[in-house]
C-alpha positions in Angstrom: 83.8 123.6 100.7 83.7 127.3 101.3 84.6 128.4 104.8 85.9 125.0 105.8 88.1 122.1 104.8 87.0 119.0 102.8 88.5 115.6 103.6 90.3 114.0 100.7 89.6 110.2 100.3 92.8 108.3 99.9 92.3 104.6 99.5 94.8 102.3 101.1 96.3 99.9 98.6 98.6 96.9 98.8 101.1 95.6 96.3 101.3 91.9 95.8 103.2 90.3 92.9 103.6 93.7 91.3 99.9 94.4 91.3 98.2 97.0 93.4 94.9 96.2 95.1 92.8 97.8 97.9 91.2 94.4 98.8 93.5 93.2 101.6 91.2 90.3 102.7 91.3 88.9 99.1 95.2 89.0 99.1 95.4 87.3 102.5 92.8 84.7 101.6 94.8 83.7 98.6 97.9 83.0 100.7 95.7 81.2 103.3 94.4 78.8 100.7 98.0 78.1 99.5 99.0 77.3 103.1 101.6 80.2 103.1 101.9 81.8 106.5 104.9 84.1 106.1 105.2 86.7 103.3 105.8 90.5 102.7 103.3 93.0 101.3 103.9 96.7 100.5 101.3 99.3 101.7 101.1 102.8 100.1 99.2 104.4 103.0 95.9 106.3 103.0 92.8 107.0 105.1 90.0 104.8 103.6 89.6 101.1 103.6 88.0 99.1 100.8 86.4 96.9 102.1 85.9 98.3 105.6 88.5 97.8 108.3 85.9 95.7 110.4 86.0 93.0 107.8 89.8 92.9 107.8 89.9 92.9 111.5 87.3 90.1 111.9 88.8 87.8 109.2 92.6 88.1 109.9 92.8 90.3 113.1 94.8 87.6 115.1 97.6 87.4 112.5 101.1 88.4 113.7 102.6 91.2 111.5 105.5 93.6 111.5 105.4 97.1 110.0 107.5 100.3 110.6 109.3 98.8 113.6 106.1 97.7 115.2 105.3 94.0 115.8 101.9 92.8 117.0 98.6 91.4 115.9 97.0 92.9 112.8 93.9 94.2 114.5 96.0 96.5 116.8 98.1 98.1 114.0 95.5 100.0 112.0 97.2 103.4 112.4 100.6 102.0 111.2 99.0 100.4 108.2 97.4 103.8 107.2 100.9 105.4 107.3 102.2 102.9 104.8 105.4 100.9 104.5 106.5 97.3 104.2 104.1 94.9 105.8 105.7 91.6 106.8 103.2 88.9 107.8 105.0 86.8 110.4 102.2 84.2 110.9 98.9 84.4 109.0 95.9 83.3 111.1 92.5 83.2 109.4 89.3 83.2 111.4 87.0 80.5 110.3 83.6 80.4 112.0 82.9 77.0 113.6 79.2 77.6 113.2 79.3 76.7 109.5 80.7 73.2 110.3 78.3 72.7 113.1 75.4 73.9 111.0 76.3 71.2 108.4 76.2 68.7 111.2 72.7 69.8 112.1 71.6 69.6 108.5 72.9 66.0 108.4 70.9 65.2 111.5 67.8 66.5 109.8 68.4 64.2 106.9 69.3 61.3 109.1 68.2 61.5 112.7 70.2 58.5 113.5 73.4 60.6 113.5 72.2 62.2 116.7 73.5 59.2 118.6 77.2 60.1 117.9 76.8 63.5 119.6 76.3 61.9 123.0 80.1 61.3 123.0 81.0 65.0 122.4 82.4 67.3 125.0 79.7 69.4 126.8 81.2 72.7 125.6 81.0 71.6 122.0 77.4 70.4 122.4 76.4 73.8 123.9 77.9 75.5 120.8 76.0 73.2 118.6 72.8 74.1 120.5 73.5 77.8 120.0 74.0 77.3 116.2 70.4 76.3 115.9 69.4 80.0 115.8 71.1 80.4 112.4 68.2 78.5 110.7 65.7 80.9 109.2 62.6 78.8 109.6 60.9 78.7 113.0 59.7 75.2 112.6 63.2 74.0 111.8 64.6 75.8 114.9 62.0 74.2 117.1 62.7 70.8 115.7 66.5 71.0 116.0 66.3 72.4 119.6 64.1 69.6 120.5 66.6 67.1 119.1 69.7 68.6 120.6 68.1 69.3 124.0 67.9 65.5 124.5 71.7 65.7 125.0 71.9 69.1 126.8 69.7 68.4 129.7 70.7 71.5 131.6 67.8 71.5 134.1 68.5 69.4 137.2 65.4 67.9 138.7 65.5 66.8 142.3 62.7 64.4 143.1 61.8 64.0 146.8 58.8 62.3 148.4 56.3 64.8 149.7 56.8 65.7 153.3 55.4 68.8 154.9 58.4 69.0 157.2 60.9 69.5 154.3 62.0 73.1 153.7 62.3 73.5 150.0 64.3 76.8 150.2 67.0 75.1 152.4 67.1 72.1 150.1 67.6 74.4 147.1 70.6 75.9 148.7 72.1 72.4 149.4 71.6 71.4 145.7 73.2 74.6 144.4 76.3 74.0 146.6 76.6 70.5 145.1 76.4 71.9 141.5 79.3 74.2 142.3 81.6 71.2 142.9 80.6 69.5 139.5 83.0 69.6 136.6 80.9 71.8 134.3 81.7 74.8 132.1 81.3 78.1 134.0 78.5 79.4 131.7 76.6 76.1 132.0 77.1 75.8 135.7 75.5 79.2 136.4 72.6 78.3 134.1 72.2 75.0 135.8 72.0 76.7 139.2 69.1 78.8 138.0 67.3 75.9 136.4 67.2 73.6 139.4 63.7 72.2 140.0 62.7 70.5 143.2 59.7 68.3 142.6 57.8 66.7 145.4 56.5 63.4 144.2 53.1 62.0 145.3 53.0 59.4 147.9 51.0 56.2 147.3 47.3 56.6 147.9 44.9 54.1 149.4 43.9 52.9 146.0 47.5 52.2 145.1 48.0 50.1 148.2 44.6 48.2 148.3 43.1 47.8 144.8 44.0 44.5 143.2 41.3 43.8 140.6 43.8 43.7 137.7 45.6 40.7 139.3 42.4 38.7 139.9 41.1 39.5 136.4 44.1 37.7 134.9 43.5 34.5 136.8 42.0 31.5 134.9 40.2 30.0 137.9 39.0 31.6 141.2 37.2 29.9 144.1 35.2 31.2 146.9 37.2 32.3 149.9 34.5 34.0 152.0 33.1 31.0 153.9 32.5 31.6 157.6 33.9 35.1 157.5 32.1 37.9 159.4 31.6 40.4 156.6 28.3 41.7 155.0 27.0 39.3 152.3 24.9 39.7 149.2 23.6 36.6 147.4 25.5 34.2 149.7 28.9 35.8 149.0 30.8 38.6 150.7 30.4 42.0 149.0 30.4 45.3 150.8 31.3 48.9 150.3 34.0 50.4 152.5 31.8 53.4 153.3 29.2 51.0 154.8 31.6 48.7 156.6 33.3 48.9 160.0 35.1 51.9 161.3 38.5 50.7 160.0 37.0 50.4 156.6 35.1 53.7 156.7 38.4 55.5 157.4 39.6 54.3 154.0 36.3 55.0 152.3 37.9 57.6 150.0 40.5 55.8 147.8 42.1 59.2 147.0 43.4 59.7 150.5 47.1 59.4 151.0 48.2 57.6 154.2 51.0 59.1 156.3 54.4 57.5 155.5 56.5 56.2 158.4 60.2 57.1 157.8 62.6 56.3 160.6 65.4 58.7 159.3 64.1 61.4 156.9 67.5 63.1 156.7 69.1 59.9 155.4 66.3 59.4 152.8 66.7 63.0 151.7 70.5 62.5 151.2 69.7 59.4 148.9 67.2 61.4 146.9 69.7 64.2 146.2 72.4 61.7 145.3 70.1 59.8 143.0 69.0 63.1 141.3 72.6 63.9 140.4 73.3 60.3 139.3 70.4 60.5 136.9 71.5 63.9 135.5 73.1 63.4 132.2 75.4 66.4 132.5 76.7 65.4 135.9 80.6 65.4 136.0 82.9 64.6 138.8 82.0 63.5 142.3 79.2 65.1 144.3 80.5 66.7 147.5 79.5 65.0 150.7 76.7 66.9 152.4 76.9 67.0 156.1 74.0 65.5 158.1 73.7 68.8 160.0 72.8 70.6 156.7 70.2 68.0 155.8 68.7 68.1 159.3 68.4 71.9 158.9 66.1 71.2 155.9 63.6 69.4 158.1 61.3 71.2 160.4 59.7 69.9 163.6 57.1 67.1 163.1 53.4 68.0 163.0 50.5 66.4 164.9 49.3 63.7 162.5 47.5 61.4 165.0 44.2 61.6 163.1 45.7 61.0 159.7 45.6 57.6 158.0 48.9 55.7 158.3 50.5 53.2 156.0 50.3 50.7 158.9 46.5 51.0 159.0 46.2 50.4 155.3 48.6 47.4 155.5 46.5 46.0 158.4 43.3 46.1 156.3 45.0 44.6 153.3 46.2 41.6 155.4 42.7 41.3 156.9 41.1 41.1 153.4 43.7 38.9 151.8 41.9 36.6 149.3 39.2 39.2 148.4 39.0 41.3 145.3 39.3 45.0 146.3 38.1 47.2 143.4 36.8 50.7 142.7 33.4 51.4 141.4 32.5 52.5 137.8 31.8 56.2 137.6 32.8 56.5 141.3 36.4 55.3 141.5 36.9 56.9 145.0 34.5 54.3 146.5 36.0 50.8 147.3 34.3 47.5 147.3 35.4 44.1 148.6 34.1 41.2 146.6 34.4 37.4 146.8 36.8 36.1 144.1 34.2 33.6 142.8 31.7 36.4 142.2 34.2 38.5 140.4 35.4 35.6 138.3 31.9 34.9 137.2 31.4 38.5 136.1 34.7 38.3 134.1 33.5 35.0 132.4 30.1 36.4 131.5 31.5 39.6 130.2 34.3 38.2 128.1 35.1 34.5 127.8 31.4 33.3 127.7 30.2 36.3 125.6 29.3 35.3 122.0 30.9 38.5 120.8 34.4 37.1 121.8 36.3 34.1 120.5 39.0 32.3 122.4 42.2 32.2 120.4 44.4 29.1 120.4 47.3 30.7 118.6 50.1 32.4 120.5 50.6 36.1 120.7 53.6 36.0 118.4 51.6 34.2 115.6 48.8 36.7 115.9 51.0 39.7 115.7 52.7 38.2 112.7 49.3 37.8 111.0 48.4 41.4 111.7 51.6 42.6 110.1 51.1 40.4 107.1 47.5 41.8 106.7 48.9 45.4 107.0 51.3 44.7 104.1 48.6 42.9 102.1 46.2 45.9 102.3 49.0 48.3 101.3 49.1 50.1 104.6 52.7 49.6 105.5 53.5 53.3 105.0 50.3 54.2 106.9 50.7 52.2 110.0 53.3 53.0 112.7 54.1 49.6 114.3 55.5 49.4 117.8 57.6 46.3 118.2 57.2 46.5 122.0 53.4 46.7 121.9 51.2 44.4 123.9 47.5 43.4 123.9 45.4 45.1 126.6 44.5 43.2 129.8 40.9 43.7 130.6 39.0 43.8 133.9 35.5 44.7 135.1 34.3 47.3 137.6 31.0 47.0 139.5 28.6 49.8 138.7 27.9 52.5 141.3 24.1 52.2 141.1 23.9 48.4 141.0 26.7 46.2 142.2 25.2 43.2 140.3 26.1 44.9 137.0 29.6 45.3 135.7 31.3 47.7 133.3 34.1 46.2 131.1 37.4 48.1 131.0 39.7 47.3 128.0 42.9 49.3 128.1 44.6 49.7 124.8 47.3 52.3 125.5 50.1 49.8 124.7 48.6 48.4 121.5 51.2 47.8 118.7 49.4 50.3 116.4 48.4 52.8 119.1 50.2 55.7 117.4 48.2 55.2 114.2 45.0 54.7 116.2 45.4 58.1 117.8 45.8 59.8 114.4 42.9 57.8 112.8 40.6 58.8 115.8 41.4 62.5 115.2 40.7 62.0 111.5 37.4 60.3 112.1 36.4 63.1 114.5 37.2 65.6 111.8 35.0 63.8 109.3 32.2 63.7 111.8 32.5 67.4 112.9 32.5 68.7 109.3 29.2 67.1 108.5 26.3 69.5 108.1 24.9 70.3 111.6 21.3 69.6 110.6 22.1 66.1 109.5 22.6 64.6 113.0 22.3 65.3 116.7 25.9 64.8 117.8 27.4 67.2 120.2 31.2 67.5 120.7 31.3 68.4 124.4 29.0 69.3 127.3 30.1 73.0 127.1 28.3 73.2 123.8 24.9 72.4 125.3 24.1 76.0 126.1 24.6 77.0 122.5 22.6 74.1 121.2 19.7 74.9 123.5 19.8 78.6 122.4 19.7 77.4 118.7 16.7 75.1 119.4 14.8 77.9 121.3 15.4 80.2 118.4 13.9 77.7 115.9 11.0 77.0 118.3 10.3 80.7 118.4 10.0 80.8 114.7 7.5 77.9 114.6 5.4 79.3 117.5 5.6 76.1 119.5 5.2 77.7 122.9 3.2 75.6 125.3 3.5 72.4 123.2 7.2 71.5 123.7 8.1 68.1 125.1 11.5 66.9 126.1 12.4 63.2 126.8 15.8 61.9 127.8 17.1 58.3 127.2 20.3 56.3 127.2 21.6 54.1 124.4 22.7 50.8 126.0 25.0 48.1 124.6 26.6 50.7 122.3 30.0 49.1 122.2 29.3 45.4 122.5 26.4 44.5 120.1 27.0 46.5 117.0 27.9 44.3 114.0 31.0 45.0 112.1 29.2 45.1 108.7 27.2 48.2 109.8 30.3 49.9 111.2 32.1 49.4 107.9 29.0 50.6 106.1 28.8 53.9 108.0 32.5 54.5 107.5 32.1 54.1 103.8 29.1 56.5 103.9 31.0 59.3 105.6 34.1 58.8 103.5 32.1 58.9 100.2 30.4 62.1 101.4 33.7 63.9 101.8 35.1 62.5 98.6 32.2 63.9 96.7 33.2 67.3 98.2 36.6 66.9 96.5 38.5 65.9 99.6 41.0 63.1 99.3 43.0 63.3 102.5 43.1 64.9 106.0 46.0 66.8 107.6 46.2 65.6 111.2 48.3 67.2 114.0 50.1 64.3 115.7 51.1 66.3 118.8 47.9 68.2 119.6 44.5 69.3 118.4 43.6 70.4 114.9 42.8 68.7 111.7 42.1 70.1 108.2 41.1 68.9 104.8 43.5 71.3 103.1 46.6 69.8 101.4 49.1 72.6 102.3 47.8 73.9 105.7 50.3 72.9 108.3 52.2 70.5 106.1 55.4 70.9 108.0 54.0 69.7 111.3 51.1 67.5 110.3 50.6 64.1 108.8 48.5 63.5 105.7 46.1 60.6 105.9 44.4 59.4 102.8 40.7 58.7 103.0 41.0 55.4 101.2 43.8 54.3 103.6 41.6 55.5 106.5 38.8 53.2 105.4 41.1 50.2 104.9 42.6 50.7 108.4 39.3 50.8 110.1 38.3 47.5 108.4 41.6 46.0 109.4 41.2 47.2 113.0 37.7 45.6 113.2 39.2 42.4 112.0 42.0 42.3 114.5 40.8 43.4 117.9 42.4 41.3 120.6 42.4 41.5 124.4 43.4 39.3 127.4 40.9 38.2 130.0 40.9 35.4 132.6 44.3 34.2 131.4 43.3 33.7 127.7 43.6 35.7 124.5 40.3 36.8 123.0 39.2 38.3 119.7 36.3 40.6 119.5 34.1 39.7 116.6 31.0 41.8 117.4 30.9 45.4 118.5 33.0 48.5 118.2 36.7 47.8 119.4 36.5 48.4 123.1 39.2 50.6 124.6 40.7 51.8 121.3 41.0 55.4 120.4 38.7 54.9 117.5 35.8 53.5 119.6 34.0 56.8 120.4 34.2 58.4 116.9 33.1 55.1 115.3 30.1 54.9 117.6 29.2 58.6 117.0 29.4 58.2 113.2 27.1 55.2 113.3 24.6 57.2 115.4 25.0 60.1 113.1 24.1 58.0 110.1 21.0 56.6 111.9 19.9 60.1 112.8 20.5 61.3 109.2 18.1 58.6 107.9 15.6 59.6 110.6 15.7 63.3 109.8 15.3 62.7 106.1 12.1 60.7 106.8 10.5 63.5 108.8 9.3 65.5 105.9 7.4 68.7 106.9 7.9 67.9 110.6 11.6 68.3 110.3 11.6 71.8 111.9 9.7 70.5 114.9 12.0 67.7 116.0 15.3 68.5 117.8 17.8 66.4 119.6 21.0 66.7 121.6 23.3 63.6 121.9 26.6 63.2 123.6 27.8 59.6 123.0 25.0 57.5 124.4 23.1 60.2 126.3 20.2 61.6 124.2 17.7 64.4 124.9 14.8 64.4 122.4 12.8 67.6 122.0 9.4 67.8 120.2 7.6 71.0 119.1 4.0 71.5 118.1 3.1 68.2 116.4 -0.3 66.6 116.2 -0.8 63.6 118.5 -1.3 61.1 115.6 1.8 62.3 113.8 3.8 62.3 117.1 3.2 58.6 117.7 4.5 57.8 114.2 7.6 60.0 114.7 8.3 58.4 118.1 8.1 54.9 116.5 10.4 55.8 113.6 12.9 57.4 116.1 13.0 54.2 118.1 13.6 52.1 115.0 16.3 54.4 113.4 19.1 53.0 115.5 20.5 49.5 114.9 18.2 46.7 116.2 21.0 45.4 118.6 20.9 48.6 120.6 18.7 49.1 123.7 17.0 52.5 124.1 16.2 53.0 127.8 13.9 56.0 128.6 14.9 57.8 131.8 11.9 60.1 132.0 8.2 60.0 131.1 8.4 63.3 129.2 6.8 65.5 131.9 8.5 67.8 134.3 12.2 68.4 134.8 14.9 65.8 134.5 18.7 65.4 134.7 20.8 65.3 131.6 24.6 65.5 131.4 25.0 67.0 134.9 22.3 69.6 134.3 18.7 69.9 135.2 16.6 70.4 132.0 13.5 72.5 132.4 10.7 72.7 129.9 8.5 75.8 130.1 5.4 77.0 128.3 7.0 80.3 127.3 10.2 81.3 125.7 12.8 80.1 126.2 11.0 76.8 126.0 14.0 74.6 127.1 16.6 75.7 129.7 19.3 74.1 131.7 20.7 74.6 135.2 24.1 73.1 136.1 24.1 70.7 139.0 26.7 69.2 141.3 27.3 65.5 141.2 26.4 65.2 144.9 23.6 67.7 145.0 20.8 65.2 145.6 22.7 63.2 148.2 23.7 66.4 150.0 20.1 67.7 150.2 18.5 64.3 151.0 21.1 62.6 153.2 23.6 65.3 153.9 26.3 63.0 152.6 28.9 63.2 149.9 28.7 60.1 147.7 31.1 61.0 144.9 34.3 62.1 146.7 36.3 63.8 144.0 39.0 65.2 146.4 40.5 64.0 149.7 39.1 63.9 153.2 40.7 65.5 156.3 42.0 62.1 157.2 44.4 62.3 154.2 48.1 63.1 155.0 48.5 65.5 152.1 
């Protein structure tokens, strides 16, 4: 270059076995594979490395070498190597990344998740390195899955659970816990992270309902007798039955079952010490012995007591519980904060009438084990072994009844099925059935997914009424569908499932992709295939028929099978009921003919609002008759309004006007009427000032 100097590139070469080469890593790798650690190499000197010096330094930088009178590790003798001379390798050390081996272990866990159990015996440092190797996977879903698997072992966050007490200073308690972590035998990097991840959780104390309500225990008894003779409590029908809110003062104080009574602890500092020790004992990463915490430090975590004289105490609740020993103490349906005391004989009669003496249930003489074996055999017989996720620890639900809020003589059956042997499959099938229902054409039925959609539905109805010029002729009538779960025959349920499945199959759909961990379903075959499960429509239909055939529950000490009605308490119950209603509404809409654009409806489960536009009186009577007959004969349609004026529907006040918008809604509070009329809160969703927390 004119006016300056140009650098001359001189590659550094090495002579091995009489052959010159500039690739030093290749030469050293050859000796490493042969297991030779000491050998000489001749270097000619130069100023350019091929490949780059960084690669040599990373792969063999820790090797001990001697050149030109200098002895040291290879990574520190770059200048001497560029000068040339005889290079004597004293001890060859090759760097081999541990991540490759650990990554192969993670791949093995993906292929066989059972291998994860062997990692529990590893040292904590190695497990942390294994957790860090997860980032080497390119796919985000794979990284999330592997982190979720390995994080079961590396539980780095210490959770200290302590009973709620307003006197406990959480900041001071946090300092005590951090000092205890310092004494644990943990890697330094993990210890610092654990100190930052400490969580102090104040657990909820037992509420009044946890201490008093005992309806589940009485519902499991085979025989109950009257225990209310000669007792000075309010009676109805010859037996004791009264609401706590209308009882004596000691009962009124516990009228809200959500209230939490004040706990009586003699030595709060001692209890706090046990809670800290138990938290460390349950921490999987805990090593060594926890240091002894002085009582003075724990006492410093507790402030002076507050004035809690007006608060409900545990002793008061225990006194009322002893007083009402022998009575059924239960919440109300649709008002669980209210408590009712009932004579056991009355409650047992309600249980017998609802379940054991109900013609829709059959008493089973076989044992639970025999019935479970029959269900599994039918699953295999129908070819659903790959479809059903069977829980060996599953149990049949234990039913009970709750008195209704408006009428204590009527009872609502409660059938929990959260521990059913096929509950995992039931959840997926419920999501799939909802997807089939929600993807039907909107004009085919009146079903509404949630209350929040009512505003949009009313706006759509008003828009159609505007196009038909029905101002001044609009009528709205609400009613309830009764016996929706207990009197529907299984044949009709299977028929409507066949109807909706065949509709989607005609659209070319053969399966549904269901998200097992959250919301979202699709009929596409590739959408979300990594994190969703594919359910065949044919298998879906077979499973619903199998579930209708095998619906069992326990009541009054016996095992019952439900032969009539939608399976109560199951995840599939609401979508099956809505699909049956949708089919009935579809047949009704098809029969309307030219009046189809004058009839509208909004239905959420069994609550229905019927809206009619400008229809002649003679045609209106015929439409009303057909609408009453469209639903199955076993159901009872109870009209809740005469069709004139305003009315309540789904927590709103529906108003019908002679001008647009013809139908409007105003949201109401649950206690609005009682507050205006009696200045009293009937539905106590929160807690009163008598509650301790």
